C-alpha positions as a LaTeX table, in Angstrom:
\begin{tabular}{lrrr}
\hline
Residue & $x$ (\AA) & $y$ (\AA) & $z$ (\AA) \\
\hline
Met1 & 6.54 & $-28.89$ & $-8.63$ \\
Glu2 & 7.70 & $-26.27$ & $-6.16$ \\
Ser3 & 7.63 & $-27.09$ & $-2.48$ \\
Thr4 & 5.68 & $-24.71$ & $-0.28$ \\
Gln5 & 6.16 & $-23.61$ & 3.27 \\
Lys6 & 3.27 & $-22.48$ & 5.43 \\
Ile7 & 3.93 & $-19.42$ & 7.55 \\
Ser8 & 1.69 & $-18.89$ & 10.55 \\
Gln9 & 0.95 & $-15.30$ & 11.54 \\
Gly10 & $-1.49$ & $-15.51$ & 14.41 \\
Ser11 & $-4.82$ & $-16.39$ & 12.83 \\
Leu12 & $-3.39$ & $-15.77$ & 9.37 \\
Gly13 & $-2.04$ & $-18.40$ & 7.01 \\
Val14 & 0.15 & $-17.60$ & 4.03 \\
Ser15 & 1.88 & $-20.12$ & 1.80 \\
Thr16 & 5.15 & $-19.20$ & 0.12 \\
Ser17 & 7.24 & $-21.17$ & $-2.35$ \\
Ser18 & 10.89 & $-22.10$ & $-1.94$ \\
Arg19 & 11.69 & $-19.45$ & $-4.59$ \\
Gly20 & 10.24 & $-16.77$ & $-2.35$ \\
Phe21 & 7.09 & $-16.17$ & $-4.42$ \\
Val22 & 3.69 & $-16.24$ & $-2.79$ \\
Arg23 & 1.40 & $-18.81$ & $-4.34$ \\
Val24 & $-1.95$ & $-19.00$ & $-2.61$ \\
Gly25 & $-4.90$ & $-20.13$ & $-4.69$ \\
Ile26 & $-8.60$ & $-19.38$ & $-4.30$ \\
Gly27 & $-9.30$ & $-23.02$ & $-3.42$ \\
Tyr28 & $-6.82$ & $-22.78$ & $-0.58$ \\
Leu29 & $-8.59$ & $-19.66$ & 0.59 \\
Arg30 & $-11.90$ & $-21.43$ & 0.86 \\
Arg31 & $-10.53$ & $-24.35$ & 2.82 \\
Arg32 & $-8.24$ & $-22.49$ & 5.19 \\
Gly33 & $-9.88$ & $-19.08$ & 5.63 \\
Val34 & $-6.65$ & $-17.31$ & 4.77 \\
Ala35 & $-6.78$ & $-13.61$ & 5.54 \\
Phe36 & $-4.65$ & $-12.51$ & 2.60 \\
Ala37 & $-4.40$ & $-14.14$ & $-0.81$ \\
Leu38 & $-1.55$ & $-13.22$ & $-3.10$ \\
Thr39 & $-0.62$ & $-13.89$ & $-6.69$ \\
Pro40 & 2.99 & $-14.66$ & $-7.71$ \\
Leu41 & 5.55 & $-11.92$ & $-8.10$ \\
Arg42 & 7.14 & $-11.98$ & $-11.54$ \\
Glu43 & 10.92 & $-12.34$ & $-11.45$ \\
Ser44 & 11.17 & $-9.55$ & $-14.02$ \\
Glu45 & 9.49 & $-7.05$ & $-11.71$ \\
Pro46 & 11.30 & $-6.49$ & $-8.41$ \\
Pro47 & 9.69 & $-4.43$ & $-5.63$ \\
Leu48 & 9.75 & $-0.69$ & $-6.18$ \\
Val49 & 12.89 & 1.06 & $-4.98$ \\
Thr50 & 12.45 & 4.80 & $-4.68$ \\
Asp51 & 15.17 & 7.39 & $-5.04$ \\
Gln52 & 14.53 & 9.34 & $-1.84$ \\
Glu53 & 17.00 & 12.06 & $-2.79$ \\
Phe54 & 14.61 & 13.32 & $-5.46$ \\
Glu55 & 11.26 & 12.05 & $-4.18$ \\
Ile56 & 8.72 & 14.65 & $-3.12$ \\
Gly57 & 7.96 & 14.52 & 0.59 \\
Tyr58 & 4.69 & 15.67 & 2.12 \\
Arg59 & 4.22 & 16.88 & 5.67 \\
Gly60 & 1.69 & 15.32 & 7.98 \\
Ala61 & $-1.13$ & 17.79 & 7.36 \\
Thr62 & $-0.78$ & 17.36 & 3.60 \\
Ala63 & $-0.71$ & 13.57 & 3.88 \\
Cys64 & $-3.87$ & 13.70 & 6.00 \\
Ser65 & $-5.64$ & 15.88 & 3.45 \\
Ala66 & $-4.75$ & 13.62 & 0.53 \\
Ala67 & $-5.55$ & 10.39 & 2.38 \\
Gly68 & $-8.74$ & 11.63 & 4.03 \\
Ile69 & $-7.65$ & 10.86 & 7.60 \\
Ser70 & $-7.22$ & 12.81 & 10.83 \\
Tyr71 & $-3.84$ & 13.87 & 12.21 \\
Arg72 & $-4.53$ & 11.73 & 15.27 \\
Gln73 & $-4.86$ & 8.67 & 13.03 \\
Leu74 & $-1.69$ & 9.58 & 11.13 \\
Asp75 & 0.29 & 10.02 & 14.34 \\
Tyr76 & $-1.02$ & 6.81 & 15.92 \\
Trp77 & $-0.30$ & 4.71 & 12.82 \\
Ala78 & 3.23 & 6.12 & 12.64 \\
Arg79 & 3.94 & 5.52 & 16.33 \\
Thr80 & 2.64 & 1.95 & 16.19 \\
Gly81 & 4.51 & 1.17 & 12.96 \\
Leu82 & 1.40 & 0.57 & 10.84 \\
Val83 & 2.27 & 3.24 & 8.26 \\
Glu84 & 5.53 & 5.07 & 8.80 \\
Pro85 & 6.92 & 7.87 & 6.61 \\
Ser86 & 9.51 & 6.52 & 4.20 \\
Ile87 & 11.24 & 9.83 & 3.45 \\
Arg88 & 11.80 & 11.27 & 6.93 \\
Thr89 & 10.70 & 10.28 & 10.41 \\
Ala90 & 10.25 & 12.69 & 13.31 \\
Thr91 & 13.57 & 12.44 & 15.15 \\
Gly92 & 13.19 & 15.16 & 17.74 \\
Ser93 & 11.70 & 18.49 & 18.69 \\
Gly94 & 11.00 & 20.63 & 15.64 \\
Ser95 & 11.47 & 17.83 & 13.11 \\
Ala96 & 8.55 & 16.88 & 10.89 \\
Arg97 & 7.67 & 13.60 & 9.25 \\
Leu98 & 7.75 & 13.50 & 5.46 \\
Tyr99 & 5.56 & 11.01 & 3.63 \\
Gly100 & 6.13 & 9.80 & 0.10 \\
Phe101 & 3.46 & 9.19 & $-2.52$ \\
Arg102 & 3.36 & 5.46 & $-1.81$ \\
Asp103 & 2.98 & 6.10 & 1.92 \\
Ile104 & $-0.07$ & 8.27 & 1.26 \\
Leu105 & $-1.53$ & 5.67 & $-1.07$ \\
Val106 & $-1.25$ & 3.09 & 1.71 \\
Leu107 & $-2.74$ & 5.53 & 4.25 \\
Lys108 & $-5.82$ & 5.98 & 2.07 \\
Ile109 & $-6.21$ & 2.22 & 1.60 \\
Val110 & $-5.86$ & 1.63 & 5.36 \\
Lys111 & $-8.62$ & 4.18 & 6.01 \\
Arg112 & $-10.97$ & 2.41 & 3.60 \\
Leu113 & $-10.25$ & $-0.99$ & 5.12 \\
Leu114 & $-10.91$ & 0.37 & 8.61 \\
Asp115 & $-14.18$ & 1.89 & 7.42 \\
Ala116 & $-15.12$ & $-1.58$ & 6.11 \\
Gly117 & $-14.61$ & $-3.06$ & 9.58 \\
Val118 & $-11.36$ & $-4.93$ & 8.88 \\
Ser119 & $-9.20$ & $-5.57$ & 11.97 \\
Leu120 & $-5.90$ & $-3.76$ & 12.45 \\
Gln121 & $-4.14$ & $-7.13$ & 12.62 \\
Asn122 & $-5.27$ & $-8.05$ & 9.12 \\
Ile123 & $-4.66$ & $-4.53$ & 7.83 \\
Arg124 & $-1.09$ & $-4.66$ & 9.15 \\
Thr125 & $-0.48$ & $-7.84$ & 7.14 \\
Ala126 & $-2.01$ & $-6.23$ & 4.05 \\
Val127 & 0.22 & $-3.16$ & 4.42 \\
Asp128 & 3.35 & $-5.32$ & 4.60 \\
His129 & 2.43 & $-7.06$ & 1.35 \\
Leu130 & 1.45 & $-3.87$ & $-0.46$ \\
Arg131 & 4.82 & $-2.33$ & 0.36 \\
Ser132 & 6.58 & $-5.27$ & $-1.31$ \\
Arg133 & 4.78 & $-4.75$ & $-4.61$ \\
Gly134 & 6.17 & $-3.13$ & $-7.76$ \\
Val135 & 4.47 & $-0.15$ & $-9.37$ \\
Thr136 & 2.67 & $-1.95$ & $-12.20$ \\
Glu137 & 1.57 & $-4.70$ & $-9.82$ \\
Leu138 & $-0.01$ & $-2.20$ & $-7.44$ \\
Glu139 & $-2.00$ & $-0.58$ & $-10.22$ \\
Arg140 & $-3.68$ & $-3.84$ & $-11.22$ \\
Ile141 & $-4.40$ & $-5.18$ & $-7.72$ \\
Thr142 & $-7.91$ & $-5.25$ & $-6.27$ \\
Leu143 & $-8.30$ & $-5.81$ & $-2.54$ \\
Met144 & $-11.48$ & $-7.66$ & $-1.54$ \\
Ser145 & $-12.82$ & $-7.92$ & 1.98 \\
Asp146 & $-15.76$ & $-9.52$ & 3.76 \\
Gly147 & $-15.29$ & $-7.17$ & 6.70 \\
Ala148 & $-13.03$ & $-9.58$ & 8.57 \\
Ser149 & $-10.47$ & $-10.89$ & 6.08 \\
Ile150 & $-8.63$ & $-9.33$ & 3.16 \\
Tyr151 & $-7.96$ & $-10.97$ & $-0.19$ \\
Glu152 & $-5.75$ & $-9.74$ & $-3.01$ \\
Cys153 & $-6.91$ & $-10.32$ & $-6.58$ \\
Ala154 & $-4.86$ & $-9.57$ & $-9.68$ \\
Ser155 & $-7.37$ & $-10.55$ & $-12.36$ \\
Pro156 & $-11.13$ & $-10.36$ & $-13.02$ \\
Asp157 & $-11.33$ & $-14.16$ & $-12.85$ \\
Glu158 & $-9.93$ & $-14.17$ & $-9.33$ \\
Ile159 & $-12.47$ & $-11.54$ & $-8.26$ \\
Ile160 & $-15.35$ & $-13.55$ & $-9.77$ \\
Asp161 & $-14.14$ & $-16.76$ & $-8.11$ \\
Leu162 & $-13.83$ & $-15.00$ & $-4.77$ \\
Leu163 & $-17.32$ & $-13.51$ & $-5.02$ \\
Ala164 & $-18.74$ & $-16.89$ & $-6.03$ \\
Gly165 & $-17.30$ & $-18.34$ & $-2.84$ \\
Gly166 & $-18.98$ & $-15.63$ & $-0.76$ \\
Gln167 & $-15.75$ & $-14.13$ & 0.55 \\
Gly168 & $-15.75$ & $-10.67$ & $-1.02$ \\
Val169 & $-18.33$ & $-8.01$ & $-0.32$ \\
Phe170 & $-16.14$ & $-4.91$ & $-0.42$ \\
Gly171 & $-13.57$ & $-4.07$ & $-3.06$ \\
Ile172 & $-10.75$ & $-1.53$ & $-3.40$ \\
Ala173 & $-9.18$ & $-1.09$ & $-6.83$ \\
Val174 & $-5.69$ & 0.09 & $-5.89$ \\
Gly175 & $-5.18$ & 1.70 & $-9.31$ \\
Lys176 & $-8.26$ & 3.89 & $-8.77$ \\
Val177 & $-7.05$ & 4.97 & $-5.32$ \\
Trp178 & $-3.64$ & 5.68 & $-6.88$ \\
His179 & $-5.19$ & 8.18 & $-9.32$ \\
Glu180 & $-7.28$ & 9.76 & $-6.55$ \\
Val181 & $-4.14$ & 10.41 & $-4.51$ \\
Glu182 & $-2.36$ & 11.80 & $-7.59$ \\
Gly183 & $-5.24$ & 14.21 & $-8.15$ \\
Ser184 & $-5.23$ & 15.37 & $-4.54$ \\
Leu185 & $-1.47$ & 15.92 & $-4.37$ \\
Ala186 & $-1.41$ & 17.85 & $-7.66$ \\
Thr187 & $-2.71$ & 20.94 & $-5.86$ \\
Leu188 & $-0.81$ & 20.50 & $-2.57$ \\
Gln189 & 2.69 & 21.51 & $-1.53$ \\
Gly190 & 5.55 & 19.12 & $-0.91$ \\
Glu191 & 9.28 & 19.45 & $-0.49$ \\
Val192 & 12.50 & 18.03 & $-1.89$ \\
Asn193 & 15.77 & 18.44 & 0.00 \\
Gly194 & 14.24 & 21.23 & 2.08 \\
Glu195 & 12.91 & 23.18 & $-0.90$ \\
Thr196 & 9.18 & 23.67 & $-1.36$ \\
Val197 & 7.52 & 22.40 & $-4.50$ \\
Gly198 & 3.83 & 22.79 & $-4.93$ \\
Gly199 & 0.59 & 23.34 & $-6.69$ \\
Glu200 & 0.26 & 22.29 & $-10.29$ \\
Asn201 & 4.03 & 21.83 & $-10.62$ \\
Asn202 & 4.09 & 18.62 & $-8.57$ \\
Asp203 & 5.26 & 16.42 & $-11.42$ \\
Glu204 & 7.52 & 14.04 & $-9.50$ \\
Leu205 & 8.87 & 12.26 & $-12.56$ \\
Ser206 & 9.88 & 15.52 & $-14.24$ \\
Leu207 & 11.47 & 16.70 & $-11.03$ \\
Arg208 & 13.61 & 13.58 & $-10.77$ \\
Arg209 & 14.73 & 13.81 & $-14.38$ \\
Lys210 & 15.63 & 17.48 & $-14.00$ \\
Ala211 & 17.58 & 16.86 & $-10.80$ \\
Lys212 & 19.49 & 13.89 & $-12.20$ \\
Gly213 & 20.37 & 15.78 & $-15.38$ \\
Ala214 & 21.72 & 18.82 & $-13.54$ \\
\hline
\end{tabular}
């Protein structure tokens, strides 16, 4: 049996195993009121590593449009470290932030959690965990919230168990949000290495393959 170590994060409690995998069960959630429940990471699926050289970057106004947020929110979240651009930060006068697809996905999720009344403290913890997830993991995750806490479910059984315990009244299927962001960005302009790419030609995978094969 793996030993576990409890990590205290303010009012949050998260249990991690000695192998570095998170292993918090629904029963533990009910007893401890944990703000974020996670299922184990598979050893065969490491966190996503993006190739920034070929990744499409989106300026602030475009990120706002795709995520459904105001520029004031975008700027505040970047300055406070809640959601920072992974492709390029604003380093001085005249420089513009560039957000990647994953950044915009997280922005949209943060907006929905805020609308549900979740605190920024709990959202910040959720963002940290989402950023550590691999692509296929993100697509199957459902975030549940009771307006105060956030729970991560990776299977229908976990969602049912959570609802039965009265902890989930608001759900976000990350895979659905993923496709919404894809649809929004398909008609918007981005840039790669200073060159504009846009409209219906925003096929990031094809762009990477073309660039690597050149």
